[in-house]
C-alpha positions in Angstrom: -16.7 -9.3 61.8 -14.1 -10.5 59.2 -13.0 -14.0 58.7 -9.8 -15.1 60.6 -6.7 -16.4 58.7 -6.7 -20.4 59.4 -4.0 -22.8 58.2 -6.7 -25.2 57.1 -8.4 -22.7 54.9 -8.1 -23.2 51.1 -5.4 -21.1 49.5 -7.6 -18.7 47.6 -9.6 -18.0 50.8 -6.3 -17.3 52.8 -5.1 -14.8 50.1 -8.7 -13.3 49.9 -8.5 -12.6 53.8 -4.9 -11.2 53.5 -6.1 -8.9 50.8 -9.0 -7.6 52.8 -6.7 -6.9 55.6 -4.1 -5.1 53.6 -6.8 -3.0 52.0 -7.6 -1.6 55.3 -4.0 -1.3 56.7 -2.5 0.2 53.5 -5.0 2.9 53.0 -3.3 5.9 54.5 -4.4 9.0 52.6 -2.7 10.9 50.0 0.7 9.4 50.4 -0.6 5.9 50.0 -4.2 4.9 49.1 -6.0 1.9 48.1 -8.1 2.4 44.9 -9.8 0.1 42.2 -8.0 -0.2 38.9 -8.9 -1.7 35.4 -12.4 -2.5 34.4 -13.3 -4.5 37.4 -14.0 -2.5 40.5 -12.8 -5.3 42.8 -9.2 -5.1 41.4 -7.5 -3.2 43.8 -4.0 -1.3 43.9 -2.0 0.3 46.5 -0.9 3.8 45.1 2.2 5.4 46.7 4.1 8.4 45.8 6.8 7.9 43.3 9.3 10.2 44.7 9.3 12.8 47.5 7.7 16.2 46.5 6.5 14.7 43.4 2.8 14.1 42.3 3.4 11.0 40.1 2.2 7.9 41.9 3.1 4.1 41.4 0.6 1.4 41.6 1.1 -2.0 43.3 -1.5 -4.7 42.7 -3.0 -5.8 46.2 -3.7 -9.2 45.2 -0.2 -9.6 44.1 1.1 -8.4 47.5 -1.4 -10.7 49.5 0.0 -13.8 47.5 3.4 -12.8 48.5 2.5 -12.3 52.1 0.6 -15.7 52.3 3.9 -17.4 51.1 5.7 -15.7 53.9 3.2 -16.5 56.5 
């Protein structure tokens, strides 16, 4: 069982919980996948197709998305 998001948790823990949830929610196969990037295997990005009918993909850092989402919550 994973940790639940609580308002009294420290900021870095809230972001880590959101990041773990995003990893599961955004891994959707070839159109959108979560993969490691850079030298550290724990650095994850969401890769999405850049344009319809194109093999090029664009990466979005999962940690950055989690930080932005934490602010919105």
